[in-house]
mmCIF file of the N, C-alpha and C atoms, coordinates in Angstrom:
data_MODEL
# 
_entry.id   MODEL 
# 
loop_
_atom_site.group_PDB 
_atom_site.id 
_atom_site.type_symbol 
_atom_site.label_atom_id 
_atom_site.label_alt_id 
_atom_site.label_comp_id 
_atom_site.label_asym_id 
_atom_site.label_entity_id 
_atom_site.label_seq_id 
_atom_site.pdbx_PDB_ins_code 
_atom_site.Cartn_x 
_atom_site.Cartn_y 
_atom_site.Cartn_z 
_atom_site.occupancy 
_atom_site.B_iso_or_equiv 
_atom_site.pdbx_formal_charge 
_atom_site.auth_seq_id 
_atom_site.auth_comp_id 
_atom_site.auth_asym_id 
_atom_site.auth_atom_id 
_atom_site.pdbx_PDB_model_num 
ATOM 1   N N  . UNK A 1 1  ? 135.488 115.556 99.007  1.00 0.00 ? 1  UNK A N  1 
ATOM 2   C CA . UNK A 1 1  ? 136.521 114.548 98.948  1.00 0.00 ? 1  UNK A CA 1 
ATOM 3   C C  . UNK A 1 1  ? 135.927 113.216 99.403  1.00 0.00 ? 1  UNK A C  1 
ATOM 4   N N  . UNK A 1 2  ? 136.172 112.171 98.644  1.00 0.00 ? 2  UNK A N  1 
ATOM 5   C CA . UNK A 1 2  ? 135.628 110.860 98.966  1.00 0.00 ? 2  UNK A CA 1 
ATOM 6   C C  . UNK A 1 2  ? 136.644 110.022 99.718  1.00 0.00 ? 2  UNK A C  1 
ATOM 7   N N  . UNK A 1 3  ? 136.155 109.234 100.661 1.00 0.00 ? 3  UNK A N  1 
ATOM 8   C CA . UNK A 1 3  ? 137.026 108.300 101.368 1.00 0.00 ? 3  UNK A CA 1 
ATOM 9   C C  . UNK A 1 3  ? 137.406 107.170 100.432 1.00 0.00 ? 3  UNK A C  1 
ATOM 10  N N  . UNK A 1 4  ? 138.640 106.719 100.524 1.00 0.00 ? 4  UNK A N  1 
ATOM 11  C CA . UNK A 1 4  ? 139.073 105.602 99.696  1.00 0.00 ? 4  UNK A CA 1 
ATOM 12  C C  . UNK A 1 4  ? 138.592 104.275 100.260 1.00 0.00 ? 4  UNK A C  1 
ATOM 13  N N  . UNK A 1 5  ? 138.356 104.252 101.561 1.00 0.00 ? 5  UNK A N  1 
ATOM 14  C CA . UNK A 1 5  ? 137.920 103.017 102.213 1.00 0.00 ? 5  UNK A CA 1 
ATOM 15  C C  . UNK A 1 5  ? 137.119 103.379 103.457 1.00 0.00 ? 5  UNK A C  1 
ATOM 16  N N  . UNK A 1 6  ? 136.325 102.444 103.910 1.00 0.00 ? 6  UNK A N  1 
ATOM 17  C CA . UNK A 1 6  ? 135.530 102.655 105.118 1.00 0.00 ? 6  UNK A CA 1 
ATOM 18  C C  . UNK A 1 6  ? 136.298 102.165 106.330 1.00 0.00 ? 6  UNK A C  1 
ATOM 19  N N  . UNK A 1 7  ? 136.289 102.961 107.370 1.00 0.00 ? 7  UNK A N  1 
ATOM 20  C CA . UNK A 1 7  ? 136.931 102.559 108.612 1.00 0.00 ? 7  UNK A CA 1 
ATOM 21  C C  . UNK A 1 7  ? 135.975 101.689 109.408 1.00 0.00 ? 7  UNK A C  1 
ATOM 22  N N  . UNK A 1 8  ? 136.504 100.708 110.133 1.00 0.00 ? 8  UNK A N  1 
ATOM 23  C CA . UNK A 1 8  ? 135.612 99.864  110.940 1.00 0.00 ? 8  UNK A CA 1 
ATOM 24  C C  . UNK A 1 8  ? 134.986 100.667 112.079 1.00 0.00 ? 8  UNK A C  1 
ATOM 25  N N  . UNK A 1 9  ? 133.835 100.237 112.490 1.00 0.00 ? 9  UNK A N  1 
ATOM 26  C CA . UNK A 1 9  ? 133.136 100.886 113.600 1.00 0.00 ? 9  UNK A CA 1 
ATOM 27  C C  . UNK A 1 9  ? 133.922 100.660 114.889 1.00 0.00 ? 9  UNK A C  1 
ATOM 28  N N  . UNK A 1 10 ? 133.979 101.689 115.726 1.00 0.00 ? 10 UNK A N  1 
ATOM 29  C CA . UNK A 1 10 ? 134.637 101.531 117.016 1.00 0.00 ? 10 UNK A CA 1 
ATOM 30  C C  . UNK A 1 10 ? 133.685 100.827 117.969 1.00 0.00 ? 10 UNK A C  1 
ATOM 31  N N  . UNK A 1 11 ? 134.263 99.937  118.776 1.00 0.00 ? 11 UNK A N  1 
ATOM 32  C CA . UNK A 1 11 ? 133.439 99.216  119.738 1.00 0.00 ? 11 UNK A CA 1 
ATOM 33  C C  . UNK A 1 11 ? 133.249 100.043 120.993 1.00 0.00 ? 11 UNK A C  1 
ATOM 34  N N  . UNK A 1 12 ? 132.075 99.930  121.567 1.00 0.00 ? 12 UNK A N  1 
ATOM 35  C CA . UNK A 1 12 ? 131.788 100.654 122.793 1.00 0.00 ? 12 UNK A CA 1 
ATOM 36  C C  . UNK A 1 12 ? 132.361 99.961  124.021 1.00 0.00 ? 12 UNK A C  1 
ATOM 37  N N  . UNK A 1 13 ? 132.739 98.697  123.865 1.00 0.00 ? 13 UNK A N  1 
ATOM 38  C CA . UNK A 1 13 ? 133.240 97.938  125.000 1.00 0.00 ? 13 UNK A CA 1 
ATOM 39  C C  . UNK A 1 13 ? 134.700 98.314  125.255 1.00 0.00 ? 13 UNK A C  1 
ATOM 40  N N  . UNK A 1 14 ? 134.936 99.064  126.303 1.00 0.00 ? 14 UNK A N  1 
ATOM 41  C CA . UNK A 1 14 ? 136.268 99.551  126.631 1.00 0.00 ? 14 UNK A CA 1 
ATOM 42  C C  . UNK A 1 14 ? 137.239 98.412  126.937 1.00 0.00 ? 14 UNK A C  1 
ATOM 43  N N  . UNK A 1 15 ? 136.762 97.357  127.584 1.00 0.00 ? 15 UNK A N  1 
ATOM 44  C CA . UNK A 1 15 ? 137.629 96.251  127.980 1.00 0.00 ? 15 UNK A CA 1 
ATOM 45  C C  . UNK A 1 15 ? 138.199 95.502  126.776 1.00 0.00 ? 15 UNK A C  1 
ATOM 46  N N  . UNK A 1 16 ? 137.473 95.430  125.695 1.00 0.00 ? 16 UNK A N  1 
ATOM 47  C CA . UNK A 1 16 ? 137.972 94.750  124.501 1.00 0.00 ? 16 UNK A CA 1 
ATOM 48  C C  . UNK A 1 16 ? 139.150 95.494  123.879 1.00 0.00 ? 16 UNK A C  1 
ATOM 49  N N  . UNK A 1 17 ? 139.226 96.804  124.102 1.00 0.00 ? 17 UNK A N  1 
ATOM 50  C CA . UNK A 1 17 ? 140.296 97.609  123.531 1.00 0.00 ? 17 UNK A CA 1 
ATOM 51  C C  . UNK A 1 17 ? 141.539 97.665  124.413 1.00 0.00 ? 17 UNK A C  1 
ATOM 52  N N  . UNK A 1 18 ? 141.485 97.093  125.584 1.00 0.00 ? 18 UNK A N  1 
ATOM 53  C CA . UNK A 1 18 ? 142.617 97.119  126.500 1.00 0.00 ? 18 UNK A CA 1 
ATOM 54  C C  . UNK A 1 18 ? 143.582 95.981  126.197 1.00 0.00 ? 18 UNK A C  1 
ATOM 55  N N  . UNK A 1 19 ? 144.877 96.248  126.352 1.00 0.00 ? 19 UNK A N  1 
ATOM 56  C CA . UNK A 1 19 ? 145.886 95.205  126.205 1.00 0.00 ? 19 UNK A CA 1 
ATOM 57  C C  . UNK A 1 19 ? 146.138 94.620  127.586 1.00 0.00 ? 19 UNK A C  1 
ATOM 58  N N  . UNK A 1 20 ? 146.017 93.324  127.689 1.00 0.00 ? 20 UNK A N  1 
ATOM 59  C CA . UNK A 1 20 ? 146.275 92.715  128.992 1.00 0.00 ? 20 UNK A CA 1 
ATOM 60  C C  . UNK A 1 20 ? 147.718 92.221  129.049 1.00 0.00 ? 20 UNK A C  1 
ATOM 61  N N  . UNK A 1 21 ? 148.213 91.958  130.228 1.00 0.00 ? 21 UNK A N  1 
ATOM 62  C CA . UNK A 1 21 ? 149.612 91.596  130.413 1.00 0.00 ? 21 UNK A CA 1 
ATOM 63  C C  . UNK A 1 21 ? 150.041 90.347  129.647 1.00 0.00 ? 21 UNK A C  1 
ATOM 64  N N  . UNK A 1 22 ? 149.256 89.275  129.605 1.00 0.00 ? 22 UNK A N  1 
ATOM 65  C CA . UNK A 1 22 ? 149.709 88.116  128.841 1.00 0.00 ? 22 UNK A CA 1 
ATOM 66  C C  . UNK A 1 22 ? 149.934 88.426  127.362 1.00 0.00 ? 22 UNK A C  1 
ATOM 67  N N  . UNK A 1 23 ? 149.169 89.337  126.795 1.00 0.00 ? 23 UNK A N  1 
ATOM 68  C CA . UNK A 1 23 ? 149.347 89.690  125.387 1.00 0.00 ? 23 UNK A CA 1 
ATOM 69  C C  . UNK A 1 23 ? 150.636 90.463  125.171 1.00 0.00 ? 23 UNK A C  1 
ATOM 70  N N  . UNK A 1 24 ? 151.088 91.198  126.169 1.00 0.00 ? 24 UNK A N  1 
ATOM 71  C CA . UNK A 1 24 ? 152.303 91.992  126.024 1.00 0.00 ? 24 UNK A CA 1 
ATOM 72  C C  . UNK A 1 24 ? 153.525 91.107  125.829 1.00 0.00 ? 24 UNK A C  1 
ATOM 73  N N  . UNK A 1 25 ? 153.531 89.908  126.403 1.00 0.00 ? 25 UNK A N  1 
ATOM 74  C CA . UNK A 1 25 ? 154.696 89.031  126.251 1.00 0.00 ? 25 UNK A CA 1 
ATOM 75  C C  . UNK A 1 25 ? 154.857 88.555  124.814 1.00 0.00 ? 25 UNK A C  1 
ATOM 76  N N  . UNK A 1 26 ? 153.778 88.533  124.040 1.00 0.00 ? 26 UNK A N  1 
ATOM 77  C CA . UNK A 1 26 ? 153.862 88.129  122.637 1.00 0.00 ? 26 UNK A CA 1 
ATOM 78  C C  . UNK A 1 26 ? 154.682 89.120  121.824 1.00 0.00 ? 26 UNK A C  1 
ATOM 79  N N  . UNK A 1 27 ? 154.829 90.333  122.318 1.00 0.00 ? 27 UNK A N  1 
ATOM 80  C CA . UNK A 1 27 ? 155.594 91.353  121.622 1.00 0.00 ? 27 UNK A CA 1 
ATOM 81  C C  . UNK A 1 27 ? 157.020 91.464  122.163 1.00 0.00 ? 27 UNK A C  1 
ATOM 82  N N  . UNK A 1 28 ? 157.454 90.495  122.967 1.00 0.00 ? 28 UNK A N  1 
ATOM 83  C CA . UNK A 1 28 ? 158.807 90.522  123.498 1.00 0.00 ? 28 UNK A CA 1 
ATOM 84  C C  . UNK A 1 28 ? 159.010 91.591  124.542 1.00 0.00 ? 28 UNK A C  1 
ATOM 85  N N  . UNK A 1 29 ? 158.012 91.863  125.328 1.00 0.00 ? 29 UNK A N  1 
ATOM 86  C CA . UNK A 1 29 ? 158.096 92.928  126.304 1.00 0.00 ? 29 UNK A CA 1 
ATOM 87  C C  . UNK A 1 29 ? 158.442 92.437  127.708 1.00 0.00 ? 29 UNK A C  1 
ATOM 88  N N  . UNK A 1 30 ? 158.995 91.245  127.807 1.00 0.00 ? 30 UNK A N  1 
ATOM 89  C CA . UNK A 1 30 ? 159.351 90.746  129.125 1.00 0.00 ? 30 UNK A CA 1 
ATOM 90  C C  . UNK A 1 30 ? 160.623 91.449  129.596 1.00 0.00 ? 30 UNK A C  1 
ATOM 91  N N  . UNK A 1 31 ? 160.504 92.158  130.680 1.00 0.00 ? 31 UNK A N  1 
ATOM 92  C CA . UNK A 1 31 ? 161.616 92.944  131.196 1.00 0.00 ? 31 UNK A CA 1 
ATOM 93  C C  . UNK A 1 31 ? 161.808 92.623  132.663 1.00 0.00 ? 31 UNK A C  1 
ATOM 94  N N  . UNK A 1 32 ? 163.035 92.367  133.026 1.00 0.00 ? 32 UNK A N  1 
ATOM 95  C CA . UNK A 1 32 ? 163.336 92.159  134.438 1.00 0.00 ? 32 UNK A CA 1 
ATOM 96  C C  . UNK A 1 32 ? 163.822 93.473  135.022 1.00 0.00 ? 32 UNK A C  1 
ATOM 97  N N  . UNK A 1 33 ? 163.222 93.853  136.124 1.00 0.00 ? 33 UNK A N  1 
ATOM 98  C CA . UNK A 1 33 ? 163.597 95.097  136.782 1.00 0.00 ? 33 UNK A CA 1 
ATOM 99  C C  . UNK A 1 33 ? 164.717 94.824  137.773 1.00 0.00 ? 33 UNK A C  1 
ATOM 100 N N  . UNK A 1 34 ? 165.689 95.704  137.775 1.00 0.00 ? 34 UNK A N  1 
ATOM 101 C CA . UNK A 1 34 ? 166.742 95.589  138.770 1.00 0.00 ? 34 UNK A CA 1 
ATOM 102 C C  . UNK A 1 34 ? 166.912 96.944  139.448 1.00 0.00 ? 34 UNK A C  1 
ATOM 103 N N  . UNK A 1 35 ? 167.178 96.909  140.728 1.00 0.00 ? 35 UNK A N  1 
ATOM 104 C CA . UNK A 1 35 ? 167.368 98.161  141.449 1.00 0.00 ? 35 UNK A CA 1 
ATOM 105 C C  . UNK A 1 35 ? 168.841 98.527  141.408 1.00 0.00 ? 35 UNK A C  1 
ATOM 106 N N  . UNK A 1 36 ? 169.093 99.793  141.247 1.00 0.00 ? 36 UNK A N  1 
ATOM 107 C CA . UNK A 1 36 ? 170.459 100.292 141.200 1.00 0.00 ? 36 UNK A CA 1 
ATOM 108 C C  . UNK A 1 36 ? 170.778 100.995 142.512 1.00 0.00 ? 36 UNK A C  1 
ATOM 109 N N  . UNK A 1 37 ? 172.047 100.980 142.899 1.00 0.00 ? 37 UNK A N  1 
ATOM 110 C CA . UNK A 1 37 ? 172.407 101.678 144.143 1.00 0.00 ? 37 UNK A CA 1 
ATOM 111 C C  . UNK A 1 37 ? 172.277 103.191 143.961 1.00 0.00 ? 37 UNK A C  1 
ATOM 112 N N  . UNK A 1 38 ? 172.091 103.879 145.051 1.00 0.00 ? 38 UNK A N  1 
ATOM 113 C CA . UNK A 1 38 ? 171.985 105.335 145.014 1.00 0.00 ? 38 UNK A CA 1 
ATOM 114 C C  . UNK A 1 38 ? 173.316 105.936 144.580 1.00 0.00 ? 38 UNK A C  1 
ATOM 115 N N  . UNK A 1 39 ? 173.257 107.127 143.987 1.00 0.00 ? 39 UNK A N  1 
ATOM 116 C CA . UNK A 1 39 ? 174.480 107.797 143.552 1.00 0.00 ? 39 UNK A CA 1 
ATOM 117 C C  . UNK A 1 39 ? 175.309 108.229 144.761 1.00 0.00 ? 39 UNK A C  1 
ATOM 118 N N  . UNK A 1 40 ? 176.611 108.179 144.584 1.00 0.00 ? 40 UNK A N  1 
ATOM 119 C CA . UNK A 1 40 ? 177.509 108.651 145.646 1.00 0.00 ? 40 UNK A CA 1 
ATOM 120 C C  . UNK A 1 40 ? 177.583 110.172 145.590 1.00 0.00 ? 40 UNK A C  1 
ATOM 121 N N  . UNK A 1 41 ? 178.187 110.772 146.603 1.00 0.00 ? 41 UNK A N  1 
ATOM 122 C CA . UNK A 1 41 ? 178.337 112.228 146.639 1.00 0.00 ? 41 UNK A CA 1 
ATOM 123 C C  . UNK A 1 41 ? 179.173 112.709 145.454 1.00 0.00 ? 41 UNK A C  1 
ATOM 124 N N  . UNK A 1 42 ? 180.207 111.941 145.082 1.00 0.00 ? 42 UNK A N  1 
ATOM 125 C CA . UNK A 1 42 ? 181.045 112.303 143.934 1.00 0.00 ? 42 UNK A CA 1 
ATOM 126 C C  . UNK A 1 42 ? 180.232 112.305 142.639 1.00 0.00 ? 42 UNK A C  1 
ATOM 127 N N  . UNK A 1 43 ? 179.435 111.274 142.463 1.00 0.00 ? 43 UNK A N  1 
ATOM 128 C CA . UNK A 1 43 ? 178.616 111.168 141.255 1.00 0.00 ? 43 UNK A CA 1 
ATOM 129 C C  . UNK A 1 43 ? 177.589 112.301 141.194 1.00 0.00 ? 43 UNK A C  1 
ATOM 130 N N  . UNK A 1 44 ? 177.012 112.623 142.331 1.00 0.00 ? 44 UNK A N  1 
ATOM 131 C CA . UNK A 1 44 ? 176.049 113.724 142.370 1.00 0.00 ? 44 UNK A CA 1 
ATOM 132 C C  . UNK A 1 44 ? 176.709 115.053 142.029 1.00 0.00 ? 44 UNK A C  1 
ATOM 133 N N  . UNK A 1 45 ? 177.957 115.254 142.507 1.00 0.00 ? 45 UNK A N  1 
ATOM 134 C CA . UNK A 1 45 ? 178.672 116.497 142.234 1.00 0.00 ? 45 UNK A CA 1 
ATOM 135 C C  . UNK A 1 45 ? 178.991 116.626 140.745 1.00 0.00 ? 45 UNK A C  1 
ATOM 136 N N  . UNK A 1 46 ? 179.200 115.502 140.052 1.00 0.00 ? 46 UNK A N  1 
ATOM 137 C CA . UNK A 1 46 ? 179.541 115.521 138.635 1.00 0.00 ? 46 UNK A CA 1 
ATOM 138 C C  . UNK A 1 46 ? 178.318 115.618 137.721 1.00 0.00 ? 46 UNK A C  1 
ATOM 139 N N  . UNK A 1 47 ? 177.139 115.466 138.275 1.00 0.00 ? 47 UNK A N  1 
ATOM 140 C CA . UNK A 1 47 ? 175.929 115.477 137.452 1.00 0.00 ? 47 UNK A CA 1 
ATOM 141 C C  . UNK A 1 47 ? 175.652 116.866 136.890 1.00 0.00 ? 47 UNK A C  1 
ATOM 142 N N  . UNK A 1 48 ? 175.042 116.876 135.715 1.00 0.00 ? 48 UNK A N  1 
ATOM 143 C CA . UNK A 1 48 ? 174.659 118.121 135.070 1.00 0.00 ? 48 UNK A CA 1 
ATOM 144 C C  . UNK A 1 48 ? 173.300 118.559 135.634 1.00 0.00 ? 48 UNK A C  1 
ATOM 145 N N  . UNK A 1 49 ? 173.177 119.835 135.933 1.00 0.00 ? 49 UNK A N  1 
ATOM 146 C CA . UNK A 1 49 ? 171.882 120.337 136.422 1.00 0.00 ? 49 UNK A CA 1 
ATOM 147 C C  . UNK A 1 49 ? 170.930 120.488 135.246 1.00 0.00 ? 49 UNK A C  1 
ATOM 148 N N  . UNK A 1 50 ? 169.660 120.613 135.540 1.00 0.00 ? 50 UNK A N  1 
ATOM 149 C CA . UNK A 1 50 ? 168.669 120.768 134.470 1.00 0.00 ? 50 UNK A CA 1 
ATOM 150 C C  . UNK A 1 50 ? 168.890 122.082 133.719 1.00 0.00 ? 50 UNK A C  1 
ATOM 151 N N  . UNK A 1 51 ? 169.307 123.128 134.425 1.00 0.00 ? 51 UNK A N  1 
ATOM 152 C CA . UNK A 1 51 ? 169.583 124.407 133.757 1.00 0.00 ? 51 UNK A CA 1 
ATOM 153 C C  . UNK A 1 51 ? 170.740 124.268 132.773 1.00 0.00 ? 51 UNK A C  1 
ATOM 154 N N  . UNK A 1 52 ? 171.793 123.559 133.186 1.00 0.00 ? 52 UNK A N  1 
ATOM 155 C CA . UNK A 1 52 ? 172.935 123.326 132.292 1.00 0.00 ? 52 UNK A CA 1 
ATOM 156 C C  . UNK A 1 52 ? 172.516 122.498 131.079 1.00 0.00 ? 52 UNK A C  1 
ATOM 157 N N  . UNK A 1 53 ? 171.685 121.500 131.319 1.00 0.00 ? 53 UNK A N  1 
ATOM 158 C CA . UNK A 1 53 ? 171.210 120.649 130.235 1.00 0.00 ? 53 UNK A CA 1 
ATOM 159 C C  . UNK A 1 53 ? 170.447 121.468 129.204 1.00 0.00 ? 53 UNK A C  1 
ATOM 160 N N  . UNK A 1 54 ? 169.479 122.286 129.656 1.00 0.00 ? 54 UNK A N  1 
ATOM 161 C CA . UNK A 1 54 ? 168.670 123.072 128.721 1.00 0.00 ? 54 UNK A CA 1 
ATOM 162 C C  . UNK A 1 54 ? 169.504 124.131 128.018 1.00 0.00 ? 54 UNK A C  1 
ATOM 163 N N  . UNK A 1 55 ? 170.485 124.658 128.696 1.00 0.00 ? 55 UNK A N  1 
ATOM 164 C CA . UNK A 1 55 ? 171.373 125.631 128.059 1.00 0.00 ? 55 UNK A CA 1 
ATOM 165 C C  . UNK A 1 55 ? 172.150 124.975 126.919 1.00 0.00 ? 55 UNK A C  1 
ATOM 166 N N  . UNK A 1 56 ? 172.683 123.775 127.165 1.00 0.00 ? 56 UNK A N  1 
ATOM 167 C CA . UNK A 1 56 ? 173.416 123.048 126.122 1.00 0.00 ? 56 UNK A CA 1 
ATOM 168 C C  . UNK A 1 56 ? 172.504 122.690 124.952 1.00 0.00 ? 56 UNK A C  1 
ATOM 169 N N  . UNK A 1 57 ? 171.307 122.236 125.250 1.00 0.00 ? 57 UNK A N  1 
ATOM 170 C CA . UNK A 1 57 ? 170.362 121.871 124.198 1.00 0.00 ? 57 UNK A CA 1 
ATOM 171 C C  . UNK A 1 57 ? 169.981 123.104 123.374 1.00 0.00 ? 57 UNK A C  1 
ATOM 172 N N  . UNK A 1 58 ? 169.732 124.206 124.045 1.00 0.00 ? 58 UNK A N  1 
ATOM 173 C CA . UNK A 1 58 ? 169.357 125.442 123.339 1.00 0.00 ? 58 UNK A CA 1 
ATOM 174 C C  . UNK A 1 58 ? 170.473 125.898 122.408 1.00 0.00 ? 58 UNK A C  1 
ATOM 175 N N  . UNK A 1 59 ? 171.712 125.837 122.882 1.00 0.00 ? 59 UNK A N  1 
ATOM 176 C CA . UNK A 1 59 ? 172.852 126.216 122.041 1.00 0.00 ? 59 UNK A CA 1 
ATOM 177 C C  . UNK A 1 59 ? 172.953 125.294 120.829 1.00 0.00 ? 59 UNK A C  1 
ATOM 178 N N  . UNK A 1 60 ? 172.760 124.004 121.041 1.00 0.00 ? 60 UNK A N  1 
ATOM 179 C CA . UNK A 1 60 ? 172.834 123.031 119.954 1.00 0.00 ? 60 UNK A CA 1 
ATOM 180 C C  . UNK A 1 60 ? 171.745 123.299 118.908 1.00 0.00 ? 60 UNK A C  1 
ATOM 181 N N  . UNK A 1 61 ? 170.537 123.562 119.347 1.00 0.00 ? 61 UNK A N  1 
ATOM 182 C CA . UNK A 1 61 ? 169.423 123.831 118.424 1.00 0.00 ? 61 UNK A CA 1 
ATOM 183 C C  . UNK A 1 61 ? 169.689 125.132 117.669 1.00 0.00 ? 61 UNK A C  1 
ATOM 184 N N  . UNK A 1 62 ? 170.190 126.130 118.359 1.00 0.00 ? 62 UNK A N  1 
ATOM 185 C CA . UNK A 1 62 ? 170.521 127.402 117.691 1.00 0.00 ? 62 UNK A CA 1 
ATOM 186 C C  . UNK A 1 62 ? 171.567 127.176 116.605 1.00 0.00 ? 62 UNK A C  1 
ATOM 187 N N  . UNK A 1 63 ? 172.567 126.352 116.889 1.00 0.00 ? 63 UNK A N  1 
ATOM 188 C CA . UNK A 1 63 ? 173.599 126.040 115.898 1.00 0.00 ? 63 UNK A CA 1 
ATOM 189 C C  . UNK A 1 63 ? 173.003 125.331 114.686 1.00 0.00 ? 63 UNK A C  1 
ATOM 190 N N  . UNK A 1 64 ? 172.060 124.452 114.927 1.00 0.00 ? 64 UNK A N  1 
ATOM 191 C CA . UNK A 1 64 ? 171.433 123.729 113.807 1.00 0.00 ? 64 UNK A CA 1 
ATOM 192 C C  . UNK A 1 64 ? 170.710 124.688 112.871 1.00 0.00 ? 64 UNK A C  1 
ATOM 193 N N  . UNK A 1 65 ? 170.024 125.680 113.429 1.00 0.00 ? 65 UNK A N  1 
ATOM 194 C CA . UNK A 1 65 ? 169.248 126.593 112.607 1.00 0.00 ? 65 UNK A CA 1 
ATOM 195 C C  . UNK A 1 65 ? 170.109 127.673 111.961 1.00 0.00 ? 65 UNK A C  1 
ATOM 196 N N  . UNK A 1 66 ? 171.285 127.954 112.498 1.00 0.00 ? 66 UNK A N  1 
ATOM 197 C CA . UNK A 1 66 ? 172.138 128.983 111.891 1.00 0.00 ? 66 UNK A CA 1 
ATOM 198 C C  . UNK A 1 66 ? 173.033 128.414 110.806 1.00 0.00 ? 66 UNK A C  1 
ATOM 199 N N  . UNK A 1 67 ? 173.225 127.092 110.771 1.00 0.00 ? 67 UNK A N  1 
ATOM 200 C CA . UNK A 1 67 ? 174.046 126.466 109.714 1.00 0.00 ? 67 UNK A CA 1 
ATOM 201 C C  . UNK A 1 67 ? 173.279 126.463 108.407 1.00 0.00 ? 67 UNK A C  1 
ATOM 202 N N  . UNK A 1 68 ? 174.004 126.605 107.325 1.00 0.00 ? 68 UNK A N  1 
ATOM 203 C CA . UNK A 1 68 ? 173.358 126.539 106.011 1.00 0.00 ? 68 UNK A CA 1 
ATOM 204 C C  . UNK A 1 68 ? 174.094 125.594 105.127 1.00 0.00 ? 68 UNK A C  1 
# 
């Protein structure tokens, strides 16, 4: 099988391949971080456990594969 085109040679200089922070802003990646307050006891009690989450996901995936 023949290649349709030649790929450019990879550079050995690792630093040239790194994205620096000033370049990231050109892609609209400026994000302001804000801290959120800790969850209250009520909110923690209402949270879904990881076991409940995986059980729900497993049931959903099983339903997807059994539908025709």
